[in-house]
MOPAC internal coordinates of N, CA, C and O (Angstrom, degrees):
PM7 1SCF
backbone

  N    0.0000 0     0.00 0     0.00 0    0    0    0
  C    1.4438 1     0.00 0     0.00 0    1    0    0
  C    1.5349 1   107.89 1     0.00 0    2    1    0
  O    1.2310 1   120.53 1   -51.07 1    3    2    1
  N    1.2978 1   116.59 1   128.93 1    3    2    1
  C    1.4553 1   121.98 1  -178.52 1    5    3    2
  C    1.5276 1   108.98 1  -107.23 1    6    5    3
  O    1.2310 1   121.46 1   -42.99 1    7    6    5
  N    1.3210 1   114.82 1   137.01 1    7    6    5
  C    1.4593 1   119.97 1  -179.71 1    9    7    6
  C    1.5183 1   109.88 1  -112.73 1   10    9    7
  O    1.2310 1   121.53 1   -23.35 1   11   10    9
  N    1.3185 1   114.67 1   156.65 1   11   10    9
  C    1.4545 1   119.96 1   174.53 1   13   11   10
  C    1.5255 1   107.31 1   -85.26 1   14   13   11
  O    1.2310 1   120.36 1   -69.78 1   15   14   13
  N    1.3259 1   116.92 1   110.22 1   15   14   13
  C    1.4535 1   121.73 1  -177.38 1   17   15   14
  C    1.5230 1   112.32 1  -101.65 1   18   17   15
  O    1.2310 1   119.65 1  -167.49 1   19   18   17
  N    1.3181 1   118.27 1    12.51 1   19   18   17
  C    1.4609 1   120.98 1  -177.75 1   21   19   18
  C    1.5115 1   113.00 1   -56.85 1   22   21   19
  O    1.2310 1   120.30 1   128.22 1   23   22   21
  N    1.3276 1   117.04 1   -51.78 1   23   22   21
  C    1.4657 1   120.32 1  -179.13 1   25   23   22
  C    1.5216 1   110.51 1   -67.52 1   26   25   23
  O    1.2310 1   120.43 1   143.96 1   27   26   25
  N    1.3206 1   116.79 1   -36.04 1   27   26   25
  C    1.4644 1   119.66 1   178.79 1   29   27   26
  C    1.5189 1   110.51 1   -64.65 1   30   29   27
  O    1.2310 1   120.23 1   137.54 1   31   30   29
  N    1.3082 1   117.17 1   -42.46 1   31   30   29
  C    1.4655 1   120.69 1   178.92 1   33   31   30
  C    1.5208 1   110.64 1   -61.63 1   34   33   31
  O    1.2310 1   120.70 1   135.66 1   35   34   33
  N    1.3241 1   116.28 1   -44.34 1   35   34   33
  C    1.4672 1   119.76 1   179.21 1   37   35   34
  C    1.5231 1   110.85 1   -61.60 1   38   37   35
  O    1.2310 1   120.27 1   138.18 1   39   38   37
  N    1.3150 1   117.08 1   -41.82 1   39   38   37
  C    1.4590 1   120.54 1  -179.86 1   41   39   38
  C    1.5275 1   110.58 1   -66.90 1   42   41   39
  O    1.2310 1   120.17 1   139.46 1   43   42   41
  N    1.3167 1   117.27 1   -40.54 1   43   42   41
  C    1.4653 1   120.98 1   178.06 1   45   43   42
  C    1.5257 1   110.30 1   -61.24 1   46   45   43
  O    1.2310 1   120.53 1   136.80 1   47   46   45
  N    1.3133 1   116.59 1   -43.20 1   47   46   45
  C    1.4723 1   120.75 1   179.36 1   49   47   46
  C    1.5241 1   110.15 1   -64.33 1   50   49   47
  O    1.2310 1   120.00 1   134.94 1   51   50   49
  N    1.3231 1   117.60 1   -45.06 1   51   50   49
  C    1.4666 1   120.81 1  -178.82 1   53   51   50
  C    1.5292 1   111.78 1   -65.28 1   54   53   51
  O    1.2310 1   119.98 1   136.60 1   55   54   53
  N    1.3344 1   117.64 1   -43.40 1   55   54   53
  C    1.4596 1   120.19 1   179.13 1   57   55   54
  C    1.5238 1   110.95 1   -66.86 1   58   57   55
  O    1.2310 1   120.35 1   141.70 1   59   58   57
  N    1.3192 1   116.93 1   -38.30 1   59   58   57
  C    1.4672 1   120.39 1   176.74 1   61   59   58
  C    1.5157 1   111.60 1   -64.27 1   62   61   59
  O    1.2310 1   120.55 1   136.93 1   63   62   61
  N    1.3256 1   116.55 1   -43.07 1   63   62   61
  C    1.4680 1   120.08 1   178.70 1   65   63   62
  C    1.5254 1   110.71 1   -64.71 1   66   65   63
  O    1.2310 1   120.20 1   138.82 1   67   66   65
  N    1.3213 1   117.22 1   -41.18 1   67   66   65
  C    1.4674 1   120.52 1   179.01 1   69   67   66
  C    1.5216 1   110.96 1   -64.04 1   70   69   67
  O    1.2310 1   120.39 1   137.94 1   71   70   69
  N    1.3196 1   116.87 1   -42.06 1   71   70   69
  C    1.4573 1   120.63 1   178.54 1   73   71   70
  C    1.5275 1   110.30 1   -63.44 1   74   73   71
  O    1.2310 1   120.22 1   137.55 1   75   74   73
  N    1.3111 1   117.18 1   -42.45 1   75   74   73
  C    1.4580 1   120.95 1   178.06 1   77   75   74
  C    1.5178 1   112.42 1   -63.90 1   78   77   75
  O    1.2310 1   120.65 1   138.73 1   79   78   77
  N    1.3267 1   116.35 1   -41.27 1   79   78   77
  C    1.4662 1   119.79 1   178.81 1   81   79   78
  C    1.5273 1   111.00 1   -66.82 1   82   81   79
  O    1.2310 1   120.50 1   144.30 1   83   82   81
  N    1.3153 1   116.66 1   -35.70 1   83   82   81
  C    1.4615 1   119.54 1   176.42 1   85   83   82
  C    1.5179 1   111.68 1   -63.12 1   86   85   83
  O    1.2310 1   120.71 1   139.27 1   87   86   85
  N    1.3095 1   116.24 1   -40.73 1   87   86   85
  C    1.4626 1   120.68 1   177.39 1   89   87   86
  C    1.5177 1   110.79 1   -62.61 1   90   89   87
  O    1.2310 1   120.50 1   133.60 1   91   90   89
  N    1.3247 1   116.65 1   -46.40 1   91   90   89
  C    1.4621 1   120.27 1   179.55 1   93   91   90
  C    1.5232 1   111.75 1   -65.06 1   94   93   91
  O    1.2310 1   120.33 1   138.71 1   95   94   93
  N    1.3219 1   116.98 1   -41.29 1   95   94   93
  C    1.4655 1   120.40 1  -179.96 1   97   95   94
  C    1.5250 1   110.89 1   -64.92 1   98   97   95
  O    1.2310 1   120.00 1   138.85 1   99   98   97
  N    1.3267 1   117.61 1   -41.15 1   99   98   97
  C    1.4659 1   120.73 1   178.95 1  101   99   98
  C    1.5223 1   110.63 1   -63.02 1  102  101   99
  O    1.2310 1   120.49 1   135.42 1  103  102  101
  N    1.3237 1   116.67 1   -44.58 1  103  102  101
  C    1.4652 1   120.25 1  -179.99 1  105  103  102
  C    1.5227 1   111.18 1   -63.94 1  106  105  103
  O    1.2310 1   120.26 1   135.92 1  107  106  105
  N    1.3081 1   117.12 1   -44.08 1  107  106  105
  C    1.4650 1   121.21 1  -179.45 1  109  107  106
  C    1.5235 1   110.86 1   -65.75 1  110  109  107
  O    1.2310 1   120.21 1   137.07 1  111  110  109
  N    1.3211 1   117.20 1   -42.93 1  111  110  109
  C    1.4631 1   120.92 1  -179.40 1  113  111  110
  C    1.5233 1   111.06 1   -63.96 1  114  113  111
  O    1.2310 1   120.17 1   136.24 1  115  114  113
  N    1.3179 1   117.28 1   -43.76 1  115  114  113
  C    1.4607 1   120.03 1   179.07 1  117  115  114
  C    1.5196 1   110.88 1   -61.12 1  118  117  115
  O    1.2310 1   120.45 1   136.17 1  119  118  117
  N    1.3227 1   116.74 1   -43.83 1  119  118  117
  C    1.4649 1   120.14 1  -179.51 1  121  119  118
  C    1.5198 1   111.49 1   -65.42 1  122  121  119
  O    1.2310 1   120.07 1   140.45 1  123  122  121
  N    1.3303 1   117.47 1   -39.55 1  123  122  121
  C    1.4609 1   120.46 1  -179.10 1  125  123  122
  C    1.5288 1   112.14 1   -71.07 1  126  125  123
  O    1.2310 1   120.42 1   139.16 1  127  126  125
  N    1.3162 1   116.80 1   -40.84 1  127  126  125
  C    1.4657 1   120.06 1  -175.40 1  129  127  126
  C    1.5290 1   111.82 1   -78.30 1  130  129  127
  O    1.2310 1   120.06 1   135.03 1  131  130  129
  N    1.3372 1   117.50 1   -44.97 1  131  130  129
  C    1.4583 1   120.63 1  -172.41 1  133  131  130
  C    1.5199 1   113.88 1  -104.62 1  134  133  131
  O    1.2310 1   119.67 1   169.78 1  135  134  133
  N    1.3132 1   118.23 1   -10.22 1  135  134  133
  C    1.4590 1   121.09 1  -178.65 1  137  135  134
  C    1.5226 1   111.63 1    82.38 1  138  137  135
  O    1.2310 1   121.41 1    -6.34 1  139  138  137
  N    1.3048 1   114.91 1   173.66 1  139  138  137
  C    1.4643 1   120.56 1  -175.01 1  141  139  138
  C    1.5215 1   112.62 1   -83.51 1  142  141  139
  O    1.2310 1   119.58 1   163.24 1  143  142  141
  N    1.3319 1   118.40 1   -16.76 1  143  142  141
  C    1.4592 1   121.61 1  -174.27 1  145  143  142
  C    1.5174 1   114.21 1   -59.72 1  146  145  143
  O    1.2310 1   119.72 1   136.59 1  147  146  145
  N    1.3096 1   118.14 1   -43.41 1  147  146  145
  C    1.4666 1   121.97 1  -177.10 1  149  147  146
  C    1.5243 1   111.01 1  -120.09 1  150  149  147
  O    1.2310 1   121.03 1  -151.60 1  151  150  149
  N    1.3182 1   115.64 1    28.40 1  151  150  149
  C    1.4682 1   120.50 1  -174.79 1  153  151  150
  C    1.5271 1   111.92 1   -58.66 1  154  153  151
  O    1.2310 1   120.30 1   133.93 1  155  154  153
  N    1.3298 1   117.02 1   -46.07 1  155  154  153
  C    1.4670 1   120.15 1  -175.17 1  157  155  154
  C    1.5252 1   111.35 1   -65.26 1  158  157  155
  O    1.2310 1   120.00 1   136.96 1  159  158  157
  N    1.3217 1   117.60 1   -43.04 1  159  158  157
  C    1.4646 1   120.59 1  -179.39 1  161  159  158
  C    1.5242 1   111.49 1   -64.63 1  162  161  159
  O    1.2310 1   120.96 1   134.33 1  163  162  161
  N    1.3234 1   115.78 1   -45.67 1  163  162  161
  C    1.4616 1   119.77 1  -178.88 1  165  163  162
  C    1.5234 1   110.35 1   -69.52 1  166  165  163
  O    1.2310 1   120.11 1   139.20 1  167  166  165
  N    1.3260 1   117.40 1   -40.80 1  167  166  165
  C    1.4634 1   120.81 1   176.97 1  169  167  166
  C    1.5233 1   112.09 1   -60.77 1  170  169  167
  O    1.2310 1   120.64 1   141.34 1  171  170  169
  N    1.3355 1   116.39 1   -38.66 1  171  170  169
  C    1.4586 1   120.44 1   177.00 1  173  171  170
  C    1.5111 1   112.36 1   -65.38 1  174  173  171
  O    1.2310 1   120.50 1   140.41 1  175  174  173
  N    1.3374 1   116.65 1   -39.59 1  175  174  173
  C    1.4645 1   120.17 1   178.77 1  177  175  174
  C    1.5250 1   110.88 1   -66.27 1  178  177  175
  O    1.2310 1   120.43 1   139.83 1  179  178  177
  N    1.3255 1   116.79 1   -40.17 1  179  178  177
  C    1.4660 1   120.49 1   177.94 1  181  179  178
  C    1.5326 1   109.95 1   -64.83 1  182  181  179
  O    1.2310 1   120.54 1   135.92 1  183  182  181
  N    1.3290 1   116.57 1   -44.08 1  183  182  181
  C    1.4687 1   120.39 1   179.74 1  185  183  182
  C    1.5239 1   111.35 1   -65.01 1  186  185  183
  O    1.2310 1   120.39 1   142.80 1  187  186  185
  N    1.3248 1   116.86 1   -37.20 1  187  186  185
  C    1.4625 1   120.20 1   178.49 1  189  187  186
  C    1.5247 1   110.52 1   -61.18 1  190  189  187
  O    1.2310 1   120.45 1   135.32 1  191  190  189
  N    1.3258 1   116.75 1   -44.68 1  191  190  189
  C    1.4620 1   119.77 1   178.79 1  193  191  190
  C    1.5161 1   112.41 1   -63.44 1  194  193  191
  O    1.2310 1   120.69 1   135.21 1  195  194  193
  N    1.3318 1   116.29 1   -44.79 1  195  194  193
  C    1.4705 1   120.26 1  -178.48 1  197  195  194
  C    1.5260 1   111.03 1   -66.65 1  198  197  195
  O    1.2310 1   120.23 1   133.68 1  199  198  197
  N    1.3187 1   117.16 1   -46.32 1  199  198  197
  C    1.4652 1   120.21 1  -178.52 1  201  199  198
  C    1.5200 1   111.72 1   -71.20 1  202  201  199
  O    1.2310 1   120.48 1   147.12 1  203  202  201
  N    1.3319 1   116.68 1   -32.88 1  203  202  201
  C    1.4607 1   119.46 1   175.74 1  205  203  202
  C    1.5244 1   111.41 1   -63.97 1  206  205  203
  O    1.2310 1   120.94 1   140.06 1  207  206  205
  N    1.3240 1   115.82 1   -39.94 1  207  206  205
  C    1.4694 1   119.74 1   177.95 1  209  207  206
  C    1.5234 1   111.05 1   -66.44 1  210  209  207
  O    1.2310 1   120.54 1   140.65 1  211  210  209
  N    1.3268 1   116.58 1   -39.35 1  211  210  209
  C    1.4780 1   119.52 1   177.74 1  213  211  210
  C    1.5184 1   111.26 1   -63.27 1  214  213  211
  O    1.2310 1   120.62 1   143.94 1  215  214  213
  N    1.3240 1   116.42 1   -36.06 1  215  214  213
  C    1.4694 1   119.81 1  -179.80 1  217  215  214
  C    1.5232 1   111.43 1   -76.53 1  218  217  215
  O    1.2310 1   120.24 1   141.97 1  219  218  217
  N    1.3284 1   117.14 1   -38.03 1  219  218  217
  C    1.4633 1   120.64 1  -176.35 1  221  219  218
  C    1.5293 1   112.50 1   -79.68 1  222  221  219
  O    1.2310 1   119.87 1   156.29 1  223  222  221
  N    1.3205 1   117.85 1   -23.71 1  223  222  221
  C    1.4607 1   121.10 1  -176.50 1  225  223  222
  C    1.5198 1   114.46 1   -56.85 1  226  225  223
  O    1.2310 1   119.43 1   125.19 1  227  226  225
  N    1.3233 1   118.69 1   -54.81 1  227  226  225
  C    1.4694 1   118.77 1   179.64 1  229  227  226
  C    1.5283 1   113.27 1   -62.61 1  230  229  227
  O    1.2310 1   120.70 1   143.55 1  231  230  229
  N    1.3202 1   116.26 1   -36.45 1  231  230  229
  C    1.4651 1   119.26 1   178.27 1  233  231  230
  C    1.5289 1   110.32 1   -65.60 1  234  233  231
  O    1.2310 1   120.62 1   133.82 1  235  234  233
  N    1.3252 1   116.42 1   -46.18 1  235  234  233
  C    1.4629 1   120.02 1   178.43 1  237  235  234
  C    1.5148 1   112.36 1   -62.03 1  238  237  235
  O    1.2310 1   120.54 1   137.96 1  239  238  237
  N    1.3360 1   116.58 1   -42.04 1  239  238  237
  C    1.4656 1   120.03 1   179.18 1  241  239  238
  C    1.5275 1   111.34 1   -64.42 1  242  241  239
  O    1.2310 1   120.53 1   141.26 1  243  242  241
  N    1.3274 1   116.58 1   -38.74 1  243  242  241
  C    1.4700 1   118.58 1   179.91 1  245  243  242
  C    1.5299 1   110.85 1   -68.96 1  246  245  243
  O    1.2310 1   120.50 1   143.26 1  247  246  245
  N    1.3306 1   116.65 1   -36.74 1  247  246  245
  C    1.4674 1   118.60 1   176.60 1  249  247  246
  C    1.5242 1   111.41 1   -66.80 1  250  249  247
  O    1.2310 1   120.55 1   139.52 1  251  250  249
  N    1.3360 1   116.55 1   -40.48 1  251  250  249
  C    1.4664 1   119.46 1   175.44 1  253  251  250
  C    1.5249 1   111.19 1   -63.32 1  254  253  251
  O    1.2310 1   120.43 1   141.51 1  255  254  253
  N    1.3239 1   116.78 1   -38.49 1  255  254  253
  C    1.4688 1   120.73 1   177.70 1  257  255  254
  C    1.5287 1   110.44 1   -58.68 1  258  257  255
  O    1.2310 1   121.12 1   133.94 1  259  258  257
  N    1.3450 1   115.47 1   -46.06 1  259  258  257
  C    1.4660 1   119.09 1   179.59 1  261  259  258
  C    1.5265 1   111.51 1   -66.49 1  262  261  259
  O    1.2310 1   120.63 1   140.92 1  263  262  261
  N    1.3299 1   116.40 1   -39.08 1  263  262  261
  C    1.4529 1   121.07 1  -177.54 1  265  263  262
  C    1.5282 1   112.38 1   -71.99 1  266  265  263
  O    1.2310 1   120.96 1   138.00 1  267  266  265
  N    1.3477 1   115.76 1   -42.00 1  267  266  265
  C    1.4653 1   120.12 1  -173.87 1  269  267  266
  C    1.5247 1   113.82 1   -95.46 1  270  269  267
  O    1.2310 1   119.93 1   164.19 1  271  270  269
  N    1.3146 1   117.74 1   -15.81 1  271  270  269
  C    1.4526 1   121.06 1   173.72 1  273  271  270
  C    1.5151 1   116.76 1    87.84 1  274  273  271
  O    1.2310 1   119.16 1  -167.75 1  275  274  273
  N    1.3159 1   119.21 1    12.25 1  275  274  273
  C    1.4650 1   119.11 1   176.65 1  277  275  274
  C    1.5179 1   112.13 1   172.44 1  278  277  275
  O    1.2310 1   121.53 1   -18.27 1  279  278  277
  N    1.3224 1   114.68 1   161.73 1  279  278  277
  C    1.4602 1   119.94 1  -178.18 1  281  279  278
  C    1.5225 1   113.12 1   -72.16 1  282  281  279
  O    1.2310 1   119.74 1   151.31 1  283  282  281
  N    1.3228 1   118.11 1   -28.69 1  283  282  281
  C    1.4640 1   120.14 1   178.52 1  285  283  282
  C    1.5354 1   109.54 1   -62.19 1  286  285  283
  O    1.2310 1   119.98 1   135.66 1  287  286  285
  N    1.3114 1   117.64 1   -44.34 1  287  286  285
  C    1.4642 1   121.61 1   178.33 1  289  287  286
  C    1.5181 1   111.33 1   -66.46 1  290  289  287
  O    1.2310 1   120.48 1   142.56 1  291  290  289
  N    1.3317 1   116.68 1   -37.44 1  291  290  289
  C    1.4711 1   120.40 1   177.00 1  293  291  290
  C    1.5239 1   109.72 1   -62.19 1  294  293  291
  O    1.2310 1   120.60 1   133.31 1  295  294  293
  N    1.3347 1   116.46 1   -46.69 1  295  294  293
  C    1.4576 1   120.45 1  -179.52 1  297  295  294
  C    1.5210 1   111.14 1   -58.66 1  298  297  295
  O    1.2310 1   120.02 1   130.94 1  299  298  297
  N    1.3320 1   117.56 1   -49.06 1  299  298  297
  C    1.4565 1   120.30 1  -176.94 1  301  299  298
  C    1.5212 1   112.12 1   -68.73 1  302  301  299
  O    1.2310 1   120.12 1   147.65 1  303  302  301
  N    1.3180 1   117.38 1   -32.35 1  303  302  301
  C    1.4676 1   120.22 1   175.16 1  305  303  302
  C    1.5180 1   110.75 1   -64.70 1  306  305  303
  O    1.2310 1   120.64 1   134.44 1  307  306  305
  N    1.3344 1   116.38 1   -45.56 1  307  306  305
  C    1.4679 1   120.15 1   179.17 1  309  307  306
  C    1.5298 1   111.26 1   -68.30 1  310  309  307
  O    1.2310 1   120.00 1   143.50 1  311  310  309
  N    1.3201 1   117.61 1   -36.50 1  311  310  309
  C    1.4623 1   120.49 1   177.07 1  313  311  310
  C    1.5264 1   110.69 1   -64.09 1  314  313  311
  O    1.2310 1   120.48 1   137.31 1  315  314  313
  N    1.3119 1   116.69 1   -42.69 1  315  314  313
  C    1.4598 1   120.53 1   177.12 1  317  315  314
  C    1.5213 1   111.90 1   -63.68 1  318  317  315
  O    1.2310 1   120.60 1   138.81 1  319  318  317
  N    1.3276 1   116.46 1   -41.19 1  319  318  317
  C    1.4689 1   120.00 1   177.41 1  321  319  318
  C    1.5188 1   110.69 1   -62.94 1  322  321  319
  O    1.2310 1   120.18 1   141.65 1  323  322  321
  N    1.3187 1   117.26 1   -38.35 1  323  322  321
  C    1.4591 1   121.36 1   178.46 1  325  323  322
  C    1.5270 1   111.36 1   -63.51 1  326  325  323
  O    1.2310 1   120.35 1   138.74 1  327  326  325
  N    1.3178 1   116.93 1   -41.26 1  327  326  325
  C    1.4681 1   120.96 1   178.49 1  329  327  326
  C    1.5262 1   110.22 1   -64.32 1  330  329  327
  O    1.2310 1   120.18 1   135.70 1  331  330  329
  N    1.3202 1   117.26 1   -44.30 1  331  330  329
  C    1.4645 1   121.14 1  -179.59 1  333  331  330
  C    1.5254 1   110.58 1   -63.45 1  334  333  331
  O    1.2310 1   120.19 1   132.78 1  335  334  333
  N    1.3226 1   117.24 1   -47.22 1  335  334  333
  C    1.4670 1   120.80 1  -179.77 1  337  335  334
  C    1.5294 1   110.36 1   -64.18 1  338  337  335
  O    1.2310 1   120.09 1   140.35 1  339  338  337
  N    1.3187 1   117.43 1   -39.65 1  339  338  337
  C    1.4596 1   120.42 1   177.47 1  341  339  338
  C    1.5137 1   111.87 1   -61.29 1  342  341  339
  O    1.2310 1   120.33 1   139.08 1  343  342  341
  N    1.3210 1   116.97 1   -40.92 1  343  342  341
  C    1.4647 1   120.41 1   178.26 1  345  343  342
  C    1.5214 1   111.01 1   -65.90 1  346  345  343
  O    1.2310 1   120.20 1   138.52 1  347  346  345
  N    1.3218 1   117.23 1   -41.48 1  347  346  345
  C    1.4700 1   120.62 1   178.48 1  349  347  346
  C    1.5223 1   110.62 1   -62.60 1  350  349  347
  O    1.2310 1   120.03 1   136.66 1  351  350  349
  N    1.3250 1   117.55 1   -43.34 1  351  350  349
  C    1.4638 1   120.96 1   178.96 1  353  351  350
  C    1.5271 1   110.48 1   -64.59 1  354  353  351
  O    1.2310 1   120.07 1   138.72 1  355  354  353
  N    1.3180 1   117.47 1   -41.28 1  355  354  353
  C    1.4698 1   120.51 1   179.36 1  357  355  354
  C    1.5214 1   111.21 1   -63.01 1  358  357  355
  O    1.2310 1   120.24 1   137.29 1  359  358  357
  N    1.3248 1   117.15 1   -42.71 1  359  358  357
  C    1.4682 1   120.43 1   179.02 1  361  359  358
  C    1.5250 1   110.11 1   -66.33 1  362  361  359
  O    1.2310 1   120.05 1   136.70 1  363  362  361
  N    1.3134 1   117.51 1   -43.30 1  363  362  361
  C    1.4654 1   120.76 1  -179.96 1  365  363  362
  C    1.5298 1   110.82 1   -63.46 1  366  365  363
  O    1.2310 1   120.22 1   139.35 1  367  366  365
  N    1.3222 1   117.19 1   -40.65 1  367  366  365
  C    1.4710 1   120.10 1   178.98 1  369  367  366
  C    1.5195 1   110.83 1   -65.86 1  370  369  367
  O    1.2310 1   120.21 1   140.31 1  371  370  369
  N    1.3280 1   117.21 1   -39.69 1  371  370  369
  C    1.4617 1   120.52 1   179.07 1  373  371  370
  C    1.5250 1   110.44 1   -65.35 1  374  373  371
  O    1.2310 1   120.14 1   137.19 1  375  374  373
  N    1.3286 1   117.34 1   -42.81 1  375  374  373
  C    1.4654 1   120.98 1   179.37 1  377  375  374
  C    1.5190 1   111.08 1   -66.68 1  378  377  375
  O    1.2310 1   119.84 1   146.55 1  379  378  377
  N    1.3191 1   117.92 1   -33.45 1  379  378  377
  C    1.4610 1   120.83 1   179.70 1  381  379  378
  C    1.5244 1   110.65 1   -69.14 1  382  381  379
  O    1.2310 1   119.81 1   149.94 1  383  382  381
  N    1.3296 1   117.97 1   -30.06 1  383  382  381
  C    1.4755 1   121.48 1   179.43 1  385  383  382
  C    1.5128 1   112.54 1   -79.78 1  386  385  383
  O    1.2310 1   119.84 1   153.80 1  387  386  385
  N    1.3208 1   117.90 1   -26.20 1  387  386  385
  C    1.4616 1   120.95 1  -177.68 1  389  387  386
  C    1.5267 1   109.74 1   -76.25 1  390  389  387
  O    1.2310 1   120.44 1   -44.48 1  391  390  389
  N    1.3312 1   116.76 1   135.52 1  391  390  389
  C    1.4655 1   118.77 1   177.89 1  393  391  390
  C    1.5410 1   110.66 1   -68.72 1  394  393  391
  O    1.2310 1   121.03 1   -29.56 1  395  394  393
  N    1.3082 1   115.63 1   150.44 1  395  394  393
  C    1.4609 1   120.12 1   179.38 1  397  395  394
  C    1.5245 1   109.68 1   -69.55 1  398  397  395
  O    1.2310 1   120.74 1   -34.91 1  399  398  397
  N    1.3166 1   116.18 1   145.09 1  399  398  397
  C    1.4680 1   121.12 1   178.79 1  401  399  398
  C    1.5195 1   109.17 1   -69.32 1  402  401  399
  O    1.2310 1   120.46 1   -35.08 1  403  402  401
  N    1.3315 1   116.73 1   144.92 1  403  402  401
  C    1.4648 1   118.96 1   178.39 1  405  403  402
  C    1.5183 1   111.67 1   -60.63 1  406  405  403
  O    1.2310 1   120.81 1   -43.21 1  407  406  405
  N    1.3074 1   116.06 1   136.79 1  407  406  405
  C    1.4581 1   121.01 1   179.33 1  409  407  406
  C    1.5188 1   114.48 1    80.07 1  410  409  407
  O    1.2310 1   120.52 1  -175.54 1  411  410  409
  N    1.3296 1   116.61 1     4.46 1  411  410  409
  C    1.4754 1   118.98 1  -179.16 1  413  411  410
  C    1.4945 1   111.59 1   -90.82 1  414  413  411
  O    1.2310 1   120.10 1   180.00 1  415  414  413

């Protein structure tokens, strides 16, 4: 049985290109922000966080599935957590931009 893989090939190429661009952007950003002196140490710490999250994600989702009894509940729990974290980041960013009050 032969399948039409045209759309699949295009998607594979696009996802591969996006992944490659993300790698290049991360490397360039680290070098620009932190300089070349500690690039390897900082790059390793960033990779550890990203890869740790990739490894912990399926485990966490499966534990939530067992705890909550279904994927719909897992999805809404994670969506709610995303909203809460987004609000916290927005508030923290706003406070970081505001100048400190005199005498504080």
